[in-house]
C-alpha positions in Angstrom: 82.2 84.3 142.5 84.9 82.7 144.7 88.2 84.2 145.7 90.2 82.3 143.2 87.9 83.4 140.4 88.2 87.0 141.5 92.0 86.9 141.4 91.8 85.2 138.0 89.5 87.9 136.6 91.5 90.7 138.1 94.7 89.2 136.7 93.2 89.0 133.2 91.9 92.5 133.4 95.3 93.8 134.5 97.0 91.9 131.8 94.7 93.4 129.2 95.6 96.9 130.6 99.3 96.1 130.2 99.9 96.1 134.0 101.9 92.9 133.9 103.5 93.2 137.4 100.1 93.5 139.1 98.6 90.8 136.9 101.5 88.5 137.8 100.7 89.0 141.5 97.0 88.2 141.0 97.7 85.1 138.8 100.4 83.8 141.1 97.8 83.8 143.9 95.5 81.8 141.6 98.1 79.1 140.9 99.2 78.9 144.5 95.6 78.5 145.7 94.7 76.0 143.0 97.6 74.5 141.1 95.3 72.4 138.9 93.5 75.4 137.4 94.5 75.3 133.7 93.4 78.9 133.0 95.5 80.2 135.9 98.6 78.7 134.5 97.8 79.8 131.0 97.1 83.4 131.9 100.2 83.5 134.1 102.3 82.1 131.2 100.9 84.8 128.9 101.8 87.5 131.4 105.3 86.2 131.8 105.7 86.2 128.1 104.5 89.8 127.8 106.9 90.7 130.5 109.8 89.1 128.7 110.2 86.2 131.2 110.2 83.5 128.5 111.5 80.5 130.6 108.8 81.2 133.1 106.2 81.6 130.3 107.1 78.3 128.8 107.0 76.6 132.2 103.5 77.9 133.0 102.1 77.1 129.5 103.5 73.6 129.6 101.9 73.1 133.0 98.6 74.2 131.6 98.9 71.7 128.7 100.1 69.0 131.1 97.0 69.5 133.3 94.7 69.4 130.3 96.2 68.0 127.1 92.9 68.9 125.3 93.3 72.6 126.2 93.6 74.0 122.7 93.9 77.7 123.8 96.9 76.7 126.0 98.4 74.6 123.2 98.0 77.5 120.7 99.6 79.9 123.2 102.5 77.5 123.9 103.0 77.1 120.1 103.0 80.9 119.6 105.6 81.3 122.4 107.8 78.5 120.9 107.5 80.2 117.5 108.4 83.6 118.9 111.5 82.1 120.5 112.5 80.4 117.3 111.7 77.0 118.5 109.9 76.1 115.3 109.8 72.3 115.7 108.2 72.5 119.1 105.8 75.1 117.8 104.8 72.9 114.9 104.1 70.0 117.3 101.8 72.1 119.4 99.8 73.4 116.4 99.5 69.9 114.9 98.2 68.7 118.3 95.6 71.5 118.3 94.4 70.3 114.9 94.2 66.8 116.1 91.8 68.0 118.8 90.1 70.6 116.7 90.5 70.1 112.9 88.8 73.4 112.2 91.0 75.5 114.4 91.8 78.5 112.2 94.6 79.8 114.4 96.6 76.6 114.3 95.9 76.3 110.5 97.3 79.8 109.9 100.3 79.3 112.1 101.3 76.0 110.3 101.5 78.0 107.1 104.8 79.5 108.5 106.5 76.1 108.9 
């Protein structure tokens, strides 16, 4: 396992433990080392969201989607963040995009029921 992957795995583990400040440090190292790693941006966006840094969360999740428009996990997370912030039109767009890519995506289907 390479150094970037180790930071990513540590960051995810710390996030799951609720240690968001430490997770943020690990995941920032990932995106600094490899700015094209979709999962690094996605995970950092999630950590920012859990920490209440919503502008930063949206920025990272949008970056993940920009890097890979077919990344349904990142699009679902972006949609959820939009919905949580009351940005329902933006959320709906993301969930519809997910269903374009994966018509059987249960998460997107369930979320669209709220719009």
